[in-house]
C-alpha positions as CSV (number, residue, x, y, z in Angstrom):
1,X,-11.6,1.1,-16.0
2,X,-14.5,1.2,-13.8
3,X,-15.0,4.5,-11.8
4,X,-15.7,3.6,-8.3
5,X,-15.8,6.8,-6.9
6,X,-19.2,8.3,-6.5
7,X,-19.6,12.0,-7.1
8,X,-20.2,14.3,-4.2
9,X,-23.5,14.8,-3.3
10,X,-25.4,18.2,-4.0
11,X,-24.6,20.7,-1.5
12,X,-21.7,19.0,-0.1
13,X,-19.3,21.0,2.1
14,X,-15.3,22.1,0.6
15,X,-12.8,23.4,2.1
16,X,-14.2,26.8,1.6
17,X,-17.1,26.3,4.3
18,X,-14.6,25.1,7.1
19,X,-14.4,27.6,10.1
20,X,-10.6,28.4,10.2
21,X,-11.0,28.6,13.7
22,X,-12.2,24.9,14.3
23,X,-10.4,22.3,16.0
24,X,-10.1,19.7,13.3
25,X,-8.9,17.1,15.1
26,X,-11.6,17.4,17.6
27,X,-14.3,17.8,15.1
28,X,-13.2,14.7,13.4
29,X,-13.6,12.8,16.6
30,X,-17.3,14.5,17.1
31,X,-18.3,12.9,13.5
32,X,-16.2,9.6,14.4
33,X,-19.2,9.0,17.1
34,X,-21.8,10.3,15.4
35,X,-21.5,8.4,12.4
36,X,-19.9,5.2,13.8
37,X,-16.9,5.3,11.9
38,X,-13.5,3.9,11.9
39,X,-10.6,5.6,10.4
40,X,-7.5,3.7,8.6
41,X,-4.4,5.6,8.2
42,X,-1.8,3.8,5.9
43,X,2.3,3.6,7.3
44,X,2.7,6.4,4.2
45,X,0.2,8.7,5.3
46,X,1.1,11.9,7.3
47,X,2.2,11.7,10.8
48,X,-1.0,13.7,12.3
49,X,-3.0,11.3,9.9
50,X,-1.6,8.6,11.3
51,X,-2.0,9.5,15.2
52,X,-5.8,10.7,14.7
53,X,-6.4,7.0,13.2
54,X,-7.6,4.2,15.0
55,X,-5.8,1.7,13.1
56,X,-2.2,2.3,11.2
57,X,-1.0,-0.3,8.8
58,X,-0.3,-1.9,5.1
59,X,-4.0,-1.8,3.2
60,X,-5.0,-5.5,3.5
61,X,-4.5,-5.7,6.9
62,X,-6.4,-2.5,7.7
63,X,-9.4,-3.7,5.3
64,X,-9.3,-6.8,7.6
65,X,-9.7,-4.9,10.9
66,X,-12.2,-2.9,9.7
67,X,-13.9,-5.6,8.4
68,X,-14.0,-7.3,12.1
69,X,-15.7,-4.1,13.5
70,X,-19.0,-3.0,14.1
71,X,-18.6,0.4,12.1
72,X,-20.8,1.8,10.0
73,X,-18.4,3.7,7.7
74,X,-14.9,3.0,7.1
75,X,-12.9,6.2,6.5
76,X,-9.8,5.0,4.3
77,X,-6.7,7.5,4.3
78,X,-4.2,6.1,1.7
79,X,-5.3,6.1,-2.4
80,X,-8.3,4.6,-4.1
81,X,-7.5,0.5,-4.2
82,X,-6.9,0.5,-0.9
83,X,-10.6,1.7,-0.2
84,X,-11.9,-0.8,-2.6
85,X,-10.5,-3.5,-1.1
86,X,-12.4,-2.2,2.2
87,X,-15.7,-1.8,0.0
88,X,-14.8,-5.6,-1.4
89,X,-14.5,-7.2,1.9
90,X,-17.0,-5.0,3.7
91,X,-19.9,-4.3,1.1
92,X,-22.3,-3.5,3.7
93,X,-20.5,-0.3,5.2
94,X,-20.3,3.0,4.0
95,X,-16.6,3.4,2.3
96,X,-15.1,6.8,2.0
97,X,-11.8,8.2,0.9
98,X,-11.0,11.8,1.5
99,X,-9.3,12.8,-1.8
100,X,-11.1,11.0,-5.2
101,X,-7.9,11.6,-7.0
102,X,-5.4,9.9,-4.8
103,X,-4.3,6.9,-7.3
104,X,-1.6,4.9,-7.3
105,X,1.4,5.0,-10.2
106,X,1.2,0.6,-10.3
107,X,-2.2,1.0,-10.7
108,X,-2.4,3.6,-13.1
109,X,0.2,1.6,-15.0
110,X,-2.1,-1.7,-15.5
111,X,-5.4,-1.1,-17.5
112,X,-7.9,-3.5,-17.7
113,X,-8.2,-4.0,-21.2
114,X,-4.6,-4.1,-21.6
115,X,-4.1,-6.6,-19.0
116,X,-7.1,-8.7,-20.5
117,X,-5.0,-8.7,-23.9
118,X,-2.0,-9.4,-21.8
119,X,-3.4,-12.7,-20.1
120,X,-5.2,-13.6,-23.5
121,X,-1.4,-14.6,-24.6
122,X,-0.6,-16.6,-22.1
123,X,-3.4,-18.6,-21.7
124,X,-1.4,-21.1,-19.6
125,X,0.1,-18.9,-17.0
126,X,-1.6,-18.4,-13.8
127,X,-2.2,-14.6,-13.1
128,X,-0.8,-13.5,-9.9
129,X,-1.3,-10.1,-9.4
130,X,0.0,-7.8,-6.5
131,X,-2.9,-6.0,-4.0
132,X,-1.8,-2.7,-6.2
133,X,-4.2,-2.9,-8.3
134,X,-8.1,-2.0,-9.5
135,X,-11.0,-4.0,-8.7
136,X,-11.2,-4.6,-12.4
137,X,-7.9,-6.0,-12.7
138,X,-8.6,-8.2,-9.7
139,X,-11.4,-9.4,-11.4
140,X,-8.9,-10.7,-14.2
141,X,-6.7,-12.6,-11.9
142,X,-6.4,-15.9,-10.2
143,X,-4.6,-15.0,-7.0
144,X,-4.0,-11.2,-5.1
145,X,-0.8,-11.1,-2.8
146,X,0.6,-8.6,-1.3
147,X,4.4,-8.4,-0.6
148,X,4.5,-9.9,2.5
149,X,2.8,-13.2,1.0
150,X,3.8,-13.5,-2.5
151,X,6.6,-15.6,-1.7
152,X,4.8,-18.4,0.4
153,X,2.3,-18.1,-2.3
154,X,3.9,-18.3,-5.6
155,X,5.9,-21.1,-3.6
156,X,2.3,-22.9,-3.3
157,X,1.4,-23.1,-7.0
158,X,1.6,-25.8,-9.1
159,X,5.4,-26.1,-10.0
160,X,4.4,-26.8,-13.9
161,X,2.6,-24.1,-14.4
162,X,4.3,-20.2,-15.6
163,X,3.0,-17.3,-13.4
164,X,2.1,-13.9,-15.3
165,X,2.6,-11.5,-12.3
166,X,1.5,-7.7,-12.3
167,X,2.0,-4.9,-11.7
168,X,5.1,-4.1,-10.1
169,X,8.4,-5.9,-12.4
170,X,10.7,-5.4,-9.4
171,X,8.4,-7.1,-6.8
172,X,8.3,-9.7,-9.4
173,X,11.9,-9.8,-10.4
174,X,12.5,-10.4,-6.4
175,X,10.0,-13.1,-6.2
176,X,10.9,-14.7,-9.0
177,X,14.7,-14.4,-7.6
178,X,13.4,-16.3,-4.3
179,X,11.3,-18.8,-5.9
180,X,13.0,-19.7,-8.7
181,X,9.7,-19.5,-10.9
182,X,9.0,-18.9,-14.5
183,X,7.4,-15.5,-14.2
184,X,6.4,-13.4,-16.8
185,X,6.7,-10.0,-15.4
186,X,4.2,-7.0,-16.6
187,X,6.5,-3.5,-16.6
188,X,5.1,-1.4,-14.4
189,X,6.5,0.1,-11.2
190,X,6.3,2.5,-8.5
191,X,7.2,6.0,-8.7
192,X,8.3,6.9,-5.6
193,X,10.5,3.1,-5.0
194,X,11.7,3.1,-8.9
195,X,13.9,6.4,-7.8
196,X,15.9,5.1,-5.0
197,X,19.7,5.6,-6.1
198,X,22.1,2.7,-5.9
199,X,24.9,5.2,-6.4
200,X,23.5,7.6,-3.9
201,X,23.1,5.1,-1.2
202,X,26.3,3.5,-1.5
203,X,27.3,7.2,-0.5
204,X,25.2,7.4,2.2
205,X,26.8,3.6,3.7
206,X,30.1,5.5,3.7
207,X,29.0,8.2,5.9
208,X,26.8,5.5,8.2
209,X,29.0,2.1,8.3
210,X,27.1,0.9,11.0
211,X,23.6,1.6,9.6
212,X,21.5,-1.4,8.6
213,X,19.7,-1.1,5.1
214,X,16.2,-2.1,4.9
215,X,14.0,-2.2,1.4
216,X,10.8,-2.9,0.4
217,X,11.1,-5.1,-2.7
218,X,9.2,-2.3,-5.0
219,X,12.5,-0.9,-5.1
220,X,15.2,-2.0,-8.1
221,X,17.2,-4.8,-7.8
222,X,20.1,-2.8,-7.4
223,X,18.9,-1.2,-4.8
224,X,18.2,-4.5,-3.2
225,X,21.6,-5.9,-3.2
226,X,22.5,-3.4,-0.7
227,X,20.2,-4.2,1.8
228,X,20.4,-6.3,5.0
229,X,16.8,-7.3,4.7
230,X,14.0,-7.0,2.7
231,X,10.2,-7.0,2.8
232,X,6.9,-5.6,3.2
233,X,6.1,-2.1,5.0
234,X,5.0,-3.8,8.5
235,X,8.3,-6.3,7.5
236,X,10.4,-3.3,7.8
237,X,8.8,-1.8,11.0
238,X,9.3,-5.2,12.4
239,X,12.5,-5.4,11.8
240,X,14.4,-2.1,12.9
241,X,12.5,-2.5,15.8
242,X,13.3,-6.1,17.0
243,X,16.9,-6.0,15.9
244,X,19.8,-5.4,17.7
245,X,21.1,-2.5,15.5
246,X,20.6,1.2,16.8
247,X,21.1,3.2,12.8
248,X,19.2,1.9,10.0
249,X,18.7,3.4,6.0
250,X,15.2,2.9,5.0
251,X,14.1,2.7,1.2
252,X,10.4,3.0,1.0
253,X,8.3,5.6,1.5
254,X,9.6,7.9,4.7
255,X,6.3,8.2,6.5
256,X,7.0,5.1,8.0
257,X,9.6,6.6,10.1
258,X,6.9,8.2,12.2
259,X,5.8,4.8,13.7
260,X,9.2,3.7,13.7
261,X,10.5,6.5,16.0
262,X,7.5,6.0,18.4
263,X,8.3,2.2,18.3
264,X,12.1,2.5,19.0
265,X,12.6,6.1,19.6
266,X,16.4,5.5,21.0
267,X,17.3,4.6,17.1
268,X,18.1,6.5,14.0
269,X,16.3,6.1,10.9
270,X,17.8,7.7,7.6
271,X,15.3,7.7,4.6
272,X,17.2,6.4,1.6
273,X,18.4,8.8,-1.1
274,X,17.3,9.6,-4.6
275,X,19.4,10.9,-7.0
276,X,21.8,13.5,-6.3
277,X,20.0,16.7,-6.3
278,X,16.8,15.5,-5.5
279,X,14.7,17.7,-3.4
280,X,13.9,16.7,0.7
281,X,10.6,15.7,0.1
282,X,10.7,13.9,-3.0
283,X,10.6,10.4,-1.4
284,X,7.3,11.6,-0.4
285,X,4.2,9.3,-2.2
286,X,2.3,12.1,-4.0
287,X,-0.9,10.4,-4.2
288,X,-0.8,9.6,-0.1
289,X,-0.1,13.1,0.4
290,X,-3.5,14.4,-0.8
291,X,-5.0,13.6,2.4
292,X,-5.2,16.0,5.0
293,X,-7.0,16.5,8.0
294,X,-9.5,18.9,6.4
295,X,-10.6,16.5,3.4
296,X,-11.3,13.4,6.3
297,X,-13.2,15.7,7.9
298,X,-15.2,16.8,5.1
299,X,-15.4,12.9,3.7
300,X,-17.1,12.1,7.3
301,X,-19.5,15.0,7.0
302,X,-20.5,14.7,3.2
303,X,-20.3,10.9,3.6
304,X,-17.9,11.1,0.5
305,X,-16.6,10.8,-1.7
306,X,-17.6,7.2,-1.4
307,X,-16.2,4.2,-3.2
308,X,-18.9,1.8,-5.2
309,X,-17.7,-1.1,-6.8
310,X,-20.6,-3.1,-8.7
311,X,-21.8,-5.9,-7.1
312,X,-20.8,-8.3,-9.8
313,X,-17.3,-6.6,-10.1
314,X,-17.1,-6.8,-6.4
315,X,-17.8,-10.7,-6.5
316,X,-15.3,-11.0,-9.4
317,X,-12.7,-9.2,-7.5
318,X,-13.0,-11.4,-4.1
319,X,-12.4,-14.3,-5.2
320,X,-8.9,-14.1,-6.0
321,X,-8.6,-12.0,-2.6
322,X,-9.8,-15.3,-1.0
323,X,-7.8,-17.5,-2.7
324,X,-5.3,-15.4,-1.3
325,X,-6.3,-15.8,2.1
326,X,-6.7,-19.8,1.7
327,X,-3.2,-20.1,0.3
328,X,-1.3,-17.7,3.2
329,X,0.8,-18.8,6.2
330,X,2.5,-17.1,8.7
331,X,5.3,-15.2,7.4
332,X,7.1,-14.0,10.8
333,X,8.4,-10.7,9.7
334,X,7.5,-10.3,5.9
335,X,10.3,-10.3,4.2
336,X,14.0,-11.8,4.2
337,X,17.6,-11.3,5.1
338,X,20.3,-10.5,3.0
339,X,22.9,-10.5,6.1
């Protein structure tokens, strides 16, 4: 797999070099101005990072916002593949991530050599790939999708062509059920969404009978069958804010609840449970959690870890992203209702 994260420059600052009395938020704001930087935070980031960011959202929406600005530096507080997408769409900008080790279980489950062999055994299939993958996998794909536009895009593809869907088997299975398309699924999954427990969810619903369940399609079908609404992270946020319900069980990474509480403070949001006995923070994405305010400051000061996508790879990966944008149409709430 192509290493798209450049090594830090010689003499780069480390956390040990930071003055413990420094106002870190103020220091970040100073660098933001000096370097003409824009800070992007995914919904799964810690609340203090979301509050500091210029934009908070899903990965593709954030990259498109950054590309539309005149910023010289993009600071992407998320995971590595999100920084890659930002660099693919904005090759002339400096793109840094706070932690070079902030990966993704879906990305790691789908390696380029294995995926290329998988494609070769299905030469008549259209390769539809979820955006949660590396630049190498994007370059081997026909079209990229997000959780909000996957159904629309799959429905737009030639009906006589079978589909390969990677890397998330749960999202792929959900889209196959929604569209009725013949889809061969890559066996990957998100380590967070995979662990939500149907048994514990049913018990939680018993204790909160009025609560509506909003779930991300990366969840297993056993969890999705209990959902009142299934959709992307942004779709879930819009749903809980706009619907008349006042109590919601949220089956996705729980840091999105920070935005829900800000948008609808009068409502109650309950994280969906893992298996009985799981720790309180088990649903927190360990990769997203690697980012901190201190690492954001250092990334801006050091201008690294920086993302660098070789131009030939960038062009190949850009094509299926552009194909996605061509095929996408308006999706009002990023998901579907089961109720």
